[in-house]
Structure formats: structure tokens, C-alpha cells
All heavy atoms as a GROMACS GRO file, in nm:
protein
  523
    1MET      N    1  -0.774  -0.192  -0.242
    1MET     CA    2  -0.688  -0.127  -0.143
    1MET      C    3  -0.774  -0.036  -0.061
    1MET      O    4  -0.869   0.026  -0.116
    1MET     CB    5  -0.577  -0.052  -0.220
    1MET     CG    6  -0.472  -0.137  -0.286
    1MET     SD    7  -0.390  -0.266  -0.188
    1MET     CE    8  -0.311  -0.173  -0.056
    2PRO      N    9  -0.729  -0.015   0.063
    2PRO     CA   10  -0.818   0.071   0.152
    2PRO      C   11  -0.823   0.215   0.105
    2PRO      O   12  -0.927   0.274   0.127
    2PRO     CB   13  -0.742   0.060   0.284
    2PRO     CG   14  -0.606   0.023   0.257
    2PRO     CD   15  -0.616  -0.063   0.131
    3PHE      N   16  -0.719   0.269   0.042
    3PHE     CA   17  -0.731   0.412   0.002
    3PHE      C   18  -0.829   0.431  -0.106
    3PHE      O   19  -0.893   0.537  -0.110
    3PHE     CB   20  -0.582   0.464  -0.033
    3PHE     CG   21  -0.514   0.389  -0.141
    3PHE    CD1   22  -0.535   0.410  -0.275
    3PHE    CD2   23  -0.435   0.283  -0.112
    3PHE    CE1   24  -0.468   0.344  -0.376
    3PHE    CE2   25  -0.364   0.210  -0.208
    3PHE     CZ   26  -0.384   0.239  -0.340
    4VAL      N   27  -0.849   0.339  -0.191
    4VAL     CA   28  -0.952   0.353  -0.298
    4VAL      C   29  -1.092   0.342  -0.234
    4VAL      O   30  -1.175   0.429  -0.260
    4VAL     CB   31  -0.938   0.247  -0.409
    4VAL    CG1   32  -1.044   0.252  -0.513
    4VAL    CG2   33  -0.801   0.263  -0.477
    5GLN      N   34  -1.115   0.236  -0.163
    5GLN     CA   35  -1.252   0.218  -0.099
    5GLN      C   36  -1.279   0.335   0.000
    5GLN      O   37  -1.392   0.377   0.013
    5GLN     CB   38  -1.253   0.085  -0.029
    5GLN     CG   39  -1.273  -0.033  -0.129
    5GLN     CD   40  -1.347  -0.144  -0.069
    5GLN    OE1   41  -1.422  -0.136   0.037
    5GLN    NE2   42  -1.337  -0.257  -0.132
    6GLY      N   43  -1.182   0.375   0.074
    6GLY     CA   44  -1.204   0.490   0.170
    6GLY      C   45  -1.243   0.612   0.110
    6GLY      O   46  -1.332   0.685   0.150
    7HIS      N   47  -1.189   0.645  -0.014
    7HIS     CA   48  -1.233   0.760  -0.090
    7HIS      C   49  -1.367   0.746  -0.155
    7HIS      O   50  -1.443   0.837  -0.155
    7HIS     CB   51  -1.122   0.794  -0.192
    7HIS     CG   52  -1.000   0.860  -0.135
    7HIS    ND1   53  -0.994   0.986  -0.083
    7HIS    CD2   54  -0.880   0.809  -0.121
    7HIS    CE1   55  -0.876   1.010  -0.039
    7HIS    NE2   56  -0.802   0.901  -0.059
    8LEU      N   57  -1.395   0.617  -0.198
    8LEU     CA   58  -1.524   0.592  -0.262
    8LEU      C   59  -1.636   0.601  -0.155
    8LEU      O   60  -1.750   0.650  -0.185
    8LEU     CB   61  -1.525   0.457  -0.326
    8LEU     CG   62  -1.450   0.445  -0.454
    8LEU    CD1   63  -1.446   0.299  -0.497
    8LEU    CD2   64  -1.501   0.534  -0.562
    9ARG      N   65  -1.614   0.552  -0.034
    9ARG     CA   66  -1.708   0.557   0.073
    9ARG      C   67  -1.710   0.680   0.156
    9ARG      O   68  -1.790   0.696   0.244
    9ARG     CB   69  -1.680   0.440   0.166
    9ARG     CG   70  -1.703   0.298   0.100
    9ARG     CD   71  -1.671   0.195   0.199
    9ARG     NE   72  -1.686   0.063   0.138
    9ARG     CZ   73  -1.698  -0.048   0.208
    9ARG    NH1   74  -1.699  -0.047   0.335
    9ARG    NH2   75  -1.714  -0.161   0.141
   10ASN      N   76  -1.608   0.765   0.133
   10ASN     CA   77  -1.584   0.891   0.202
   10ASN      C   78  -1.572   0.864   0.361
   10ASN      O   79  -1.635   0.925   0.439
   10ASN     CB   80  -1.701   0.986   0.182
   10ASN     CG   81  -1.664   1.127   0.220
   10ASN    OD1   82  -1.544   1.164   0.222
   10ASN    ND2   83  -1.759   1.212   0.248
   11GLU      N   84  -1.491   0.757   0.397
   11GLU     CA   85  -1.466   0.726   0.526
   11GLU      C   86  -1.325   0.670   0.540
   11GLU      O   87  -1.261   0.626   0.437
   11GLU     CB   88  -1.568   0.624   0.582
   11GLU     CG   89  -1.569   0.494   0.506
   11GLU     CD   90  -1.682   0.395   0.548
   11GLU    OE1   91  -1.797   0.430   0.534
   11GLU    OE2   92  -1.650   0.293   0.605
   12SER      N   93  -1.269   0.672   0.660
   12SER     CA   94  -1.136   0.617   0.685
   12SER      C   95  -1.149   0.464   0.696
   12SER      O   96  -1.228   0.413   0.770
   12SER     CB   97  -1.083   0.673   0.812
   12SER     OG   98  -1.062   0.811   0.799
   13LEU      N   99  -1.060   0.399   0.627
   13LEU     CA  100  -1.052   0.250   0.629
   13LEU      C  101  -0.904   0.210   0.644
   13LEU      O  102  -0.813   0.287   0.616
   13LEU     CB  103  -1.099   0.190   0.496
   13LEU     CG  104  -1.250   0.213   0.462
   13LEU    CD1  105  -1.276   0.153   0.332
   13LEU    CD2  106  -1.338   0.150   0.573
   14ALA      N  107  -0.882   0.094   0.697
   14ALA     CA  108  -0.745   0.037   0.710
   14ALA      C  109  -0.746  -0.109   0.682
   14ALA      O  110  -0.848  -0.175   0.701
   14ALA     CB  111  -0.689   0.070   0.851
   15VAL      N  112  -0.640  -0.158   0.637
   15VAL     CA  113  -0.622  -0.303   0.612
   15VAL      C  114  -0.489  -0.347   0.677
   15VAL      O  115  -0.390  -0.278   0.683
   15VAL     CB  116  -0.621  -0.338   0.464
   15VAL    CG1  117  -0.506  -0.277   0.389
   15VAL    CG2  118  -0.625  -0.485   0.439
   16THR      N  119  -0.486  -0.466   0.737
   16THR     CA  120  -0.370  -0.524   0.792
   16THR      C  121  -0.318  -0.631   0.697
   16THR      O  122  -0.387  -0.726   0.665
   16THR     CB  123  -0.396  -0.584   0.932
   16THR    OG1  124  -0.445  -0.479   1.016
   16THR    CG2  125  -0.265  -0.639   0.994
   17ILE      N  126  -0.191  -0.617   0.664
   17ILE     CA  127  -0.127  -0.716   0.575
   17ILE      C  128  -0.028  -0.800   0.656
   17ILE      O  129   0.056  -0.754   0.722
   17ILE     CB  130  -0.049  -0.647   0.463
   17ILE    CG1  131  -0.143  -0.552   0.382
   17ILE    CG2  132   0.021  -0.743   0.370
   17ILE    CD1  133  -0.077  -0.455   0.300
   18GLY      N  134  -0.053  -0.933   0.650
   18GLY     CA  135   0.039  -1.026   0.720
   18GLY      C  136   0.123  -1.098   0.614
   18GLY      O  137   0.072  -1.153   0.520
   19THR      N  138   0.254  -1.094   0.637
   19THR     CA  139   0.345  -1.155   0.542
   19THR      C  140   0.467  -1.200   0.624
   19THR      O  141   0.473  -1.203   0.742
   19THR     CB  142   0.380  -1.064   0.424
   19THR    OG1  143   0.456  -1.133   0.329
   19THR    CG2  144   0.457  -0.944   0.473
   20GLN      N  145   0.573  -1.242   0.550
   20GLN     CA  146   0.696  -1.274   0.617
   20GLN      C  147   0.814  -1.237   0.527
   20GLN      O  148   0.800  -1.224   0.405
   20GLN     CB  149   0.703  -1.427   0.656
   20GLN     CG  150   0.692  -1.521   0.535
   20GLN     CD  151   0.700  -1.661   0.579
   20GLN    OE1  152   0.762  -1.741   0.509
   20GLN    NE2  153   0.640  -1.706   0.689
   21CYS      N  154   0.927  -1.217   0.592
   21CYS     CA  155   1.046  -1.180   0.526
   21CYS      C  156   1.091  -1.290   0.434
   21CYS      O  157   1.099  -1.407   0.475
   21CYS     CB  158   1.155  -1.147   0.624
   21CYS     SG  159   1.316  -1.108   0.548
   22VAL      N  160   1.120  -1.265   0.311
   22VAL     CA  161   1.163  -1.374   0.215
   22VAL      C  162   1.302  -1.420   0.251
   22VAL      O  163   1.338  -1.533   0.218
   22VAL     CB  164   1.155  -1.328   0.073
   22VAL    CG1  165   1.259  -1.216   0.039
   22VAL    CG2  166   1.157  -1.440  -0.030
   23HIS      N  167   1.380  -1.338   0.318
   23HIS     CA  168   1.521  -1.374   0.354
   23HIS      C  169   1.523  -1.467   0.480
   23HIS      O  170   1.589  -1.571   0.476
   23HIS     CB  171   1.604  -1.249   0.366
   23HIS     CG  172   1.740  -1.278   0.414
   23HIS    ND1  173   1.834  -1.338   0.326
   23HIS    CD2  174   1.806  -1.257   0.527
   23HIS    CE1  175   1.944  -1.347   0.396
   23HIS    NE2  176   1.930  -1.299   0.518
   24CYS      N  177   1.453  -1.422   0.586
   24CYS     CA  178   1.472  -1.490   0.717
   24CYS      C  179   1.338  -1.551   0.766
   24CYS      O  180   1.341  -1.615   0.874
   24CYS     CB  181   1.529  -1.390   0.825
   24CYS     SG  182   1.414  -1.256   0.868
   25SER      N  183   1.231  -1.535   0.700
   25SER     CA  184   1.102  -1.592   0.729
   25SER      C  185   1.043  -1.533   0.862
   25SER      O  186   0.948  -1.593   0.909
   25SER     CB  187   1.112  -1.752   0.743
   25SER     OG  188   1.151  -1.801   0.624
   26ARG      N  189   1.090  -1.423   0.907
   26ARG     CA  190   1.023  -1.360   1.024
   26ARG      C  191   0.893  -1.298   0.986
   26ARG      O  192   0.873  -1.242   0.876
   26ARG     CB  193   1.119  -1.252   1.079
   26ARG     CG  194   1.241  -1.307   1.147
   26ARG     CD  195   1.317  -1.191   1.216
   26ARG     NE  196   1.435  -1.249   1.274
   26ARG     CZ  197   1.540  -1.174   1.304
   26ARG    NH1  198   1.537  -1.042   1.286
   26ARG    NH2  199   1.646  -1.232   1.357
   27SER      N  200   0.798  -1.305   1.072
   27SER     CA  201   0.663  -1.248   1.051
   27SER      C  202   0.668  -1.099   1.041
   27SER      O  203   0.736  -1.032   1.124
   27SER     CB  204   0.572  -1.296   1.162
   27SER     OG  205   0.447  -1.244   1.143
   28ILE      N  206   0.590  -1.041   0.953
   28ILE     CA  207   0.572  -0.890   0.940
   28ILE      C  208   0.422  -0.863   0.930
   28ILE      O  209   0.356  -0.926   0.845
   28ILE     CB  210   0.638  -0.840   0.817
   28ILE    CG1  211   0.795  -0.875   0.822
   28ILE    CG2  212   0.625  -0.689   0.804
   28ILE    CD1  213   0.863  -0.846   0.687
   29LYS      N  214   0.372  -0.767   1.006
   29LYS     CA  215   0.236  -0.727   0.990
   29LYS      C  216   0.244  -0.567   0.968
   29LYS      O  217   0.298  -0.500   1.053
   29LYS     CB  218   0.155  -0.755   1.115
   29LYS     CG  219   0.114  -0.903   1.123
   29LYS     CD  220   0.025  -0.930   1.230
   29LYS     CE  221  -0.014  -1.082   1.228
   29LYS     NZ  222  -0.099  -1.115   1.346
   30ILE      N  223   0.171  -0.524   0.869
   30ILE     CA  224   0.173  -0.383   0.833
   30ILE      C  225   0.027  -0.340   0.817
   30ILE      O  226  -0.055  -0.410   0.755
   30ILE     CB  227   0.245  -0.360   0.699
   30ILE    CG1  228   0.392  -0.417   0.706
   30ILE    CG2  229   0.249  -0.208   0.661
   30ILE    CD1  230   0.458  -0.425   0.570
   31GLU      N  231  -0.002  -0.222   0.874
   31GLU     CA  232  -0.137  -0.165   0.854
   31GLU      C  233  -0.124  -0.048   0.761
   31GLU      O  234  -0.039   0.037   0.779
   31GLU     CB  235  -0.192  -0.117   0.991
   31GLU     CG  236  -0.335  -0.062   0.976
   31GLU     CD  237  -0.384  -0.019   1.111
   31GLU    OE1  238  -0.437  -0.109   1.189
   31GLU    OE2  239  -0.374   0.099   1.147
   32VAL      N  240  -0.219  -0.045   0.660
   32VAL     CA  241  -0.223   0.061   0.557
   32VAL      C  242  -0.360   0.123   0.572
   32VAL      O  243  -0.459   0.054   0.568
   32VAL     CB  244  -0.194   0.012   0.415
   32VAL    CG1  245  -0.194   0.126   0.318
   32VAL    CG2  246  -0.063  -0.060   0.407
   33ASP      N  247  -0.363   0.267   0.574
   33ASP     CA  248  -0.496   0.320   0.589
   33ASP      C  249  -0.536   0.387   0.456
   33ASP      O  250  -0.464   0.385   0.356
   33ASP     CB  251  -0.495   0.420   0.707
   33ASP     CG  252  -0.404   0.541   0.689
   33ASP    OD1  253  -0.364   0.568   0.572
   33ASP    OD2  254  -0.374   0.610   0.790
   34SER      N  255  -0.648   0.456   0.464
   34SER     CA  256  -0.707   0.513   0.337
   34SER      C  257  -0.632   0.646   0.296
   34SER      O  258  -0.656   0.694   0.194
   34SER     CB  259  -0.850   0.545   0.357
   34SER     OG  260  -0.878   0.622   0.476
   35GLU      N  261  -0.537   0.684   0.376
   35GLU     CA  262  -0.448   0.799   0.332
   35GLU      C  263  -0.316   0.744   0.286
   35GLU      O  264  -0.217   0.822   0.264
   35GLU     CB  265  -0.433   0.899   0.444
   35GLU     CG  266  -0.558   0.959   0.497
   35GLU     CD  267  -0.628   1.036   0.385
   35GLU    OE1  268  -0.562   1.108   0.311
   35GLU    OE2  269  -0.754   1.026   0.373
   36VAL      N  270  -0.304   0.616   0.261
   36VAL     CA  271  -0.179   0.551   0.221
   36VAL      C  272  -0.064   0.562   0.322
   36VAL      O  273   0.054   0.558   0.289
   36VAL     CB  274  -0.136   0.588   0.076
   36VAL    CG1  275  -0.038   0.485   0.016
   36VAL    CG2  276  -0.252   0.597  -0.020
   37SER      N  277  -0.103   0.584   0.443
   37SER     CA  278  -0.002   0.586   0.558
   37SER      C  279   0.005   0.446   0.606
   37SER      O  280  -0.093   0.370   0.598
   37SER     CB  281  -0.048   0.676   0.672
   37SER     OG  282  -0.060   0.809   0.628
   38PHE      N  283   0.121   0.407   0.649
   38PHE     CA  284   0.138   0.273   0.698
   38PHE      C  285   0.212   0.269   0.834
   38PHE      O  286   0.279   0.366   0.869
   38PHE     CB  287   0.212   0.179   0.600
   38PHE     CG  288   0.362   0.212   0.596
   38PHE    CD1  289   0.442   0.134   0.666
   38PHE    CD2  290   0.412   0.309   0.517
   38PHE    CE1  291   0.585   0.156   0.661
   38PHE    CE2  292   0.548   0.334   0.511
   38PHE     CZ  293   0.631   0.251   0.585
   39LYS      N  294   0.189   0.165   0.910
   39LYS     CA  295   0.267   0.143   1.031
   39LYS      C  296   0.296  -0.007   1.049
   39LYS      O  297   0.210  -0.088   1.010
   39LYS     CB  298   0.204   0.198   1.157
   39LYS     CG  299   0.072   0.136   1.196
   39LYS     CD  300   0.011   0.200   1.316
   39LYS     CE  301  -0.121   0.141   1.354
   39LYS     NZ  302  -0.178   0.205   1.475
   40VAL      N  303   0.406  -0.039   1.101
   40VAL     CA  304   0.450  -0.177   1.125
   40VAL      C  305   0.397  -0.217   1.256
   40VAL      O  306   0.429  -0.154   1.357
   40VAL     CB  307   0.604  -0.190   1.114
   40VAL    CG1  308   0.642  -0.335   1.139
   40VAL    CG2  309   0.655  -0.146   0.976
   41ILE      N  310   0.309  -0.320   1.254
   41ILE     CA  311   0.251  -0.371   1.382
   41ILE      C  312   0.345  -0.478   1.443
   41ILE      O  313   0.356  -0.493   1.566
   41ILE     CB  314   0.113  -0.424   1.356
   41ILE    CG1  315   0.028  -0.319   1.304
   41ILE    CG2  316   0.055  -0.491   1.482
   41ILE    CD1  317  -0.109  -0.357   1.255
   42GLU      N  318   0.406  -0.558   1.362
   42GLU     CA  319   0.492  -0.663   1.406
   42GLU      C  320   0.613  -0.687   1.308
   42GLU      O  321   0.592  -0.672   1.191
   42GLU     CB  322   0.415  -0.800   1.405
   42GLU     CG  323   0.491  -0.920   1.448
   42GLU     CD  324   0.403  -1.044   1.448
   42GLU    OE1  325   0.284  -1.040   1.479
   42GLU    OE2  326   0.456  -1.149   1.403
   43GLY      N  327   0.728  -0.701   1.366
   43GLY     CA  328   0.849  -0.724   1.280
   43GLY      C  329   0.922  -0.596   1.252
   43GLY      O  330   0.883  -0.489   1.308
   44GLU      N  331   1.020  -0.604   1.173
   44GLU     CA  332   1.106  -0.489   1.134
   44GLU      C  333   1.034  -0.413   1.018
   44GLU      O  334   0.962  -0.475   0.938
   44GLU     CB  335   1.246  -0.536   1.090
   44GLU     CG  336   1.311  -0.606   1.199
   44GLU     CD  337   1.354  -0.514   1.312
   44GLU    OE1  338   1.383  -0.394   1.291
   44GLU    OE2  339   1.348  -0.560   1.429
   45ALA      N  340   1.065  -0.284   1.005
   45ALA     CA  341   1.013  -0.207   0.899
   45ALA      C  342   1.072  -0.246   0.766
   45ALA      O  343   1.193  -0.257   0.752
   45ALA     CB  344   1.043  -0.058   0.923
   46PRO      N  345   0.989  -0.281   0.669
   46PRO     CA  346   1.031  -0.331   0.538
   46PRO      C  347   1.079  -0.211   0.452
   46PRO      O  348   1.037  -0.100   0.475
   46PRO     CB  349   0.916  -0.403   0.477
   46PRO     CG  350   0.796  -0.328   0.541
   46PRO     CD  351   0.846  -0.292   0.678
   47LEU      N  352   1.154  -0.240   0.352
   47LEU     CA  353   1.184  -0.145   0.246
   47LEU      C  354   1.066  -0.147   0.151
   47LEU      O  355   1.025  -0.253   0.101
   47LEU     CB  356   1.312  -0.175   0.176
   47LEU     CG  357   1.436  -0.165   0.256
   47LEU    CD1  358   1.557  -0.216   0.175
   47LEU    CD2  359   1.463  -0.026   0.302
   48ILE      N  360   0.998  -0.037   0.122
   48ILE     CA  361   0.886  -0.037   0.032
   48ILE      C  362   0.904   0.073  -0.068
   48ILE      O  363   0.982   0.167  -0.060
   48ILE     CB  364   0.751  -0.006   0.113
   48ILE    CG1  365   0.746   0.132   0.175
   48ILE    CG2  366   0.725  -0.109   0.222
   48ILE    CD1  367   0.617   0.178   0.222
   49PHE      N  368   0.826   0.055  -0.175
   49PHE     CA  369   0.832   0.147  -0.293
   49PHE      C  370   0.696   0.175  -0.337
   49PHE      O  371   0.616   0.081  -0.370
   49PHE     CB  372   0.916   0.089  -0.403
   49PHE     CG  373   0.914   0.161  -0.528
   49PHE    CD1  374   0.976   0.286  -0.540
   49PHE    CD2  375   0.842   0.117  -0.638
   49PHE    CE1  376   0.976   0.357  -0.649
   49PHE    CE2  377   0.841   0.190  -0.760
   49PHE     CZ  378   0.903   0.311  -0.762
   50ILE      N  379   0.648   0.297  -0.328
   50ILE     CA  380   0.520   0.333  -0.375
   50ILE      C  381   0.549   0.433  -0.494
   50ILE      O  382   0.579   0.546  -0.470
   50ILE     CB  383   0.430   0.401  -0.266
   50ILE    CG1  384   0.412   0.307  -0.156
   50ILE    CG2  385   0.298   0.450  -0.324
   50ILE    CD1  386   0.341   0.378  -0.036
   51PRO      N  387   0.524   0.388  -0.614
   51PRO     CA  388   0.550   0.473  -0.731
   51PRO      C  389   0.439   0.590  -0.741
   51PRO      O  390   0.326   0.572  -0.702
   51PRO     CB  391   0.531   0.379  -0.852
   51PRO     CG  392   0.466   0.262  -0.808
   51PRO     CD  393   0.483   0.254  -0.652
   52LEU      N  394   0.488   0.700  -0.773
   52LEU     CA  395   0.405   0.821  -0.795
   52LEU      C  396   0.369   0.827  -0.942
   52LEU      O  397   0.456   0.821  -1.025
   52LEU     CB  398   0.473   0.950  -0.750
   52LEU     CG  399   0.513   0.946  -0.600
   52LEU    CD1  400   0.594   1.076  -0.569
   52LEU    CD2  401   0.394   0.940  -0.511
   53VAL      N  402   0.239   0.839  -0.968
   53VAL     CA  403   0.189   0.846  -1.102
   53VAL      C  404   0.117   0.982  -1.125
   53VAL      O  405   0.030   1.014  -1.042
   53VAL     CB  406   0.099   0.732  -1.141
   53VAL    CG1  407   0.043   0.744  -1.277
   53VAL    CG2  408   0.168   0.601  -1.123
   54ASN      N  409   0.157   1.058  -1.222
   54ASN     CA  410   0.088   1.179  -1.249
   54ASN      C  411  -0.030   1.147  -1.345
   54ASN      O  412  -0.017   1.129  -1.465
   54ASN     CB  413   0.179   1.283  -1.319
   54ASN     CG  414   0.113   1.412  -1.350
   54ASN    OD1  415  -0.009   1.420  -1.349
   54ASN    ND2  416   0.194   1.519  -1.370
   55PHE      N  417  -0.149   1.135  -1.286
   55PHE     CA  418  -0.267   1.087  -1.362
   55PHE      C  419  -0.309   1.193  -1.472
   55PHE      O  420  -0.371   1.153  -1.570
   55PHE     CB  421  -0.382   1.054  -1.269
   55PHE     CG  422  -0.358   0.935  -1.191
   55PHE    CD1  423  -0.322   0.947  -1.057
   55PHE    CD2  424  -0.362   0.807  -1.246
   55PHE    CE1  425  -0.296   0.831  -0.988
   55PHE    CE2  426  -0.334   0.695  -1.173
   55PHE     CZ  427  -0.305   0.710  -1.040
   56LYS      N  428  -0.279   1.318  -1.452
   56LYS     CA  429  -0.312   1.416  -1.558
   56LYS      C  430  -0.231   1.394  -1.684
   56LYS      O  431  -0.275   1.429  -1.792
   56LYS     CB  432  -0.290   1.556  -1.499
   56LYS     CG  433  -0.390   1.593  -1.395
   56LYS     CD  434  -0.367   1.733  -1.343
   56LYS     CE  435  -0.468   1.768  -1.240
   56LYS     NZ  436  -0.453   1.909  -1.185
   57LYS      N  437  -0.110   1.345  -1.670
   57LYS     CA  438  -0.021   1.320  -1.788
   57LYS      C  439  -0.011   1.178  -1.830
   57LYS      O  440   0.058   1.145  -1.920
   57LYS     CB  441   0.118   1.369  -1.756
   57LYS     CG  442   0.124   1.528  -1.735
   57LYS     CD  443   0.262   1.573  -1.712
   57LYS     CE  444   0.270   1.724  -1.692
   57LYS     NZ  445   0.408   1.765  -1.671
   58LEU      N  446  -0.090   1.090  -1.765
   58LEU     CA  447  -0.082   0.949  -1.795
   58LEU      C  448  -0.135   0.921  -1.937
   58LEU      O  449  -0.250   0.948  -1.968
   58LEU     CB  450  -0.164   0.869  -1.694
   58LEU     CG  451  -0.156   0.720  -1.708
   58LEU    CD1  452  -0.021   0.666  -1.682
   58LEU    CD2  453  -0.259   0.655  -1.609
   59GLU      N  454  -0.046   0.861  -2.020
   59GLU     CA  455  -0.088   0.823  -2.159
   59GLU      C  456  -0.099   0.668  -2.172
   59GLU      O  457  -0.138   0.626  -2.283
   59GLU     CB  458   0.008   0.889  -2.256
   59GLU     CG  459   0.003   1.042  -2.259
   59GLU     CD  460   0.098   1.104  -2.355
   59GLU    OE1  461   0.168   1.027  -2.429
   59GLU    OE2  462   0.109   1.226  -2.357
   60ASP      N  463  -0.050   0.596  -2.076
   60ASP     CA  464  -0.055   0.456  -2.085
   60ASP      C  465  -0.193   0.401  -2.085
   60ASP      O  466  -0.282   0.460  -2.028
   60ASP     CB  467   0.021   0.385  -1.967
   60ASP     CG  468   0.171   0.424  -1.972
   60ASP    OD1  469   0.227   0.429  -2.080
   60ASP    OD2  470   0.228   0.448  -1.863
   61PRO      N  471  -0.219   0.282  -2.151
   61PRO     CA  472  -0.359   0.230  -2.155
   61PRO      C  473  -0.409   0.190  -2.024
   61PRO      O  474  -0.526   0.178  -1.999
   61PRO     CB  475  -0.343   0.114  -2.248
   61PRO     CG  476  -0.205   0.081  -2.256
   61PRO     CD  477  -0.123   0.204  -2.228
   62SER      N  478  -0.319   0.169  -1.924
   62SER     CA  479  -0.356   0.116  -1.792
   62SER      C  480  -0.262   0.172  -1.690
   62SER      O  481  -0.145   0.198  -1.722
   62SER     CB  482  -0.352  -0.036  -1.786
   62SER     OG  483  -0.354  -0.085  -1.658
   63ILE      N  484  -0.306   0.198  -1.568
   63ILE     CA  485  -0.216   0.254  -1.462
   63ILE      C  486  -0.111   0.148  -1.431
   63ILE      O  487  -0.001   0.181  -1.386
   63ILE     CB  488  -0.286   0.298  -1.336
   63ILE    CG1  489  -0.365   0.182  -1.268
   63ILE    CG2  490  -0.382   0.410  -1.365
   63ILE    CD1  491  -0.406   0.216  -1.129
   64ILE      N  492  -0.136   0.012  -1.453
   64ILE     CA  493  -0.035  -0.086  -1.437
   64ILE      C  494   0.086  -0.064  -1.523
   64ILE      O  495   0.197  -0.080  -1.482
   64ILE     CB  496  -0.098  -0.228  -1.461
   64ILE    CG1  497  -0.218  -0.258  -1.372
   64ILE    CG2  498   0.011  -0.335  -1.442
   64ILE    CD1  499  -0.188  -0.247  -1.221
   65ASP      N  500   0.067  -0.017  -1.642
   65ASP     CA  501   0.173   0.009  -1.737
   65ASP      C  502   0.259   0.127  -1.687
   65ASP      O  503   0.380   0.133  -1.712
   65ASP     CB  504   0.116   0.039  -1.876
   65ASP     CG  505   0.050  -0.075  -1.941
   65ASP    OD1  506   0.091  -0.190  -1.912
   65ASP    OD2  507  -0.054  -0.053  -2.008
   66ALA      N  508   0.206   0.208  -1.612
   66ALA     CA  509   0.282   0.334  -1.564
   66ALA      C  510   0.379   0.287  -1.449
   66ALA      O  511   0.480   0.358  -1.430
   66ALA     CB  512   0.185   0.435  -1.508
   67PHE      N  513   0.347   0.178  -1.386
   67PHE     CA  514   0.438   0.126  -1.277
   67PHE      C  515   0.555   0.053  -1.339
   67PHE      O  516   0.654   0.035  -1.289
   67PHE     CB  517   0.363   0.041  -1.175
   67PHE     CG  518   0.255   0.118  -1.105
   67PHE    CD1  519   0.119   0.078  -1.115
   67PHE    CD2  520   0.288   0.219  -1.027
   67PHE    CE1  521   0.028   0.147  -1.042
   67PHE    CE2  522   0.193   0.288  -0.950
   67PHE     CZ  523   0.061   0.254  -0.961
   0.00000   0.00000   0.00000
């Protein structure tokens, strides 16, 4: 993800994600930057969920388990 590489490289990065709506098959393009900000380039704004994880209190063996 760009936010991880951006912090590791100490520079701003962005990635464009191309997908489509599972319901109507319309094209969606979303850009996510190294600050985890996003903007919709094409299509309607999707409903998204970004879970917040408190890494100081994380006791799970993997961050995947926290999600």
C-alpha cells in the first residue's frame, strides 16, 4: 500500500485502483495516497471501511487478526 511505502521512503506516493461496482458493473477508479486520503477519479463514491487499530494495545499475533 502507498501509505506504508511512502513512510518507508519518506516521500509522498499514490496508487490508482481500478475496479467496478459489483451491483451494476460501472467502472470505479480511486486514488489513495501515502496519507491514506482518497479521491474518486471515475464513477460514484463507494462506501468504504478503514478499520482503526490501536497498535500500542494490539495483542493479536497479526494485524490481520485485528481486522
